[in-house]
N, C-alpha and C positions, 0 to 999 in steps of 0.2 A: 504493500499500498506506501503511497507515493501523495500523502497529503491528508487529511482529517477525517474522522468517520464519526458517524452518530450510527451505534447499534443499537440493537435491542429497542428502537425509533424510538431506533430511532424511538426503539422504541420499543418496549416490549409489551406484550398484552398477557394478561391474565389467561383468555381463552374466550371463545364464543362469539355471536353476533348479538350484538346491542348498539344502540346509538354511538356511545362513549367510543368504541371499537372505529365505527365507519367516520364521525367526524374528525378523530383523530389521525387516523390514515390516510383520509382527503386532506386534510391541513397539511400535512406534511408532503403529499404529492404536491399540494397547490405550491407550496413553498422550496417544491424542490429546485426552481430555477435560482432563489437565492443562495441556496447552500452549493449550488454547483459553483456560483460566485466566488462563493470561498472557498472552492477545492475541497468539498466536504461532501462524502459519500453518505448518503442514508440506507440504513439496513433496518429492517423490520424482524422482530422476534415474537414469535408466539410460540406457545407451548400445545397451539393446534397441530394438526397433520397439514403437510405443504400441498392438499388437495382443497384443504378448506381456502387457503390465500386466493384459490382463484375464484373461489365464490363470493369471499370479500371482494374482489376485482369488480365482478360483474354486479354484484348486490350494490356496493358502493355508488356507482351510476344510477341505480334505480332511488338513492336516497338524495340523491341531486348534487353529489359530492365529486370528488377528482377521485378516479380510482388511483390505488397506489400504483407507483412506476417506478419503483425501486426494488429490490432484492428483499424477499422475506425468507427466512427460516424457521423451519417449524422444529422445535425443540420438544419434538413428543417423549424424549426419553431423559428429560430435564437436566440433560449435560452442561449447557450452556447455563441454564437458570441456575445451577448448583455453582459452578463454577465463580460466576461472576457475584454470588452471595445474595440471590433474590429469593434463593429458597435454601435450608437448611440442608449441608451435605449429606446429613442423615436420612432426608426425604427417599422414601423408598417407592418403586413401582414406578410408571411412565403418568403420562398426561390422563391416558384411560380411565373414565370414571370420575377423574377432579372434576370439581366445582371452581366457575371461577373464584369462589372466598377462599377454596384451598389454594389458590394460586396468587391469590391479592398482592403479594410482596413482587411479583414479576409484572411491574408497572414503572419500571426506572426507564431514565434518559441517562445514555451515557455518552461522553465526548472524548475519543481517543484521538492523540495528537502522532503525528507523522514519525514519531519515535516509538509508536506504538503502546504506549502508557497511558493511563484511565487520568484524563484532567479534570472530567468532572462528574459526577452521580447525583443525579437528581432522582431522590424517592416521591412518588406523588399517591396519593391513596386513592383508592376506587372511586371515592365520593368526590374526587376534585379534579377539575378537568386539566390538561397540560396547557400551559401558553407558550405556544413555539414561538412569538415575538421575543419572549425571554429567553428561550434557547438561543434564538440567533443575535440578542444582545451578547448573552455570556460569550459564544463563540467567537462574535468581534473582540472581546474585550482578552480571551484568551490568546486569540491569532495576534493581535497588537502588542501583546506583551511578550509572546514569543519569539517575536521579529525585530523587537526593539534593545537596543543596548541598555537603557534605561528603562524603568518599570513606572509605568503612568499609574499614580492611585487614583482609585474611586469614590465618588462621592456617594452622600445617600442616596443619590435619584440612581447611581449605576452609568452614571456620564462621566468620561474621562476628566482629568484635571492635569495641567502641566505641574511637574514637581517644580518646588520652591527651592 
């Protein structure tokens, strides 16, 4: 990988077809050109099987959203979810028979830098939607500071201020 990445959708999803999944996956698809400008790849992660991702693409259109236009990973064996700490390592079995409530911690956003190190982990409760404008703002800050000899301080508004 020669750039930044947002896996897990981007974002990881706990499972199932519900409006939150559609709107979040669709929002990421709509914002993909913004991530492309920042040399950042979006990767979706779900504990659903890959076949369900094709259904998401087709049903997203019926919800009036953008269909996912980025790779989606099916983590049915929960290996990625455990490796990234979204589920306890002791979790047994596969995604089969698990409910979204069982997988609720699989709702994270990761930003991974070109050095393949995690730069941000954003953990979102199931009852709270993700704000991808905020993800873009944080990505801009991470990239600015990664590519600058001096580090810009961030004010309470999250906008940069030159060092004194």
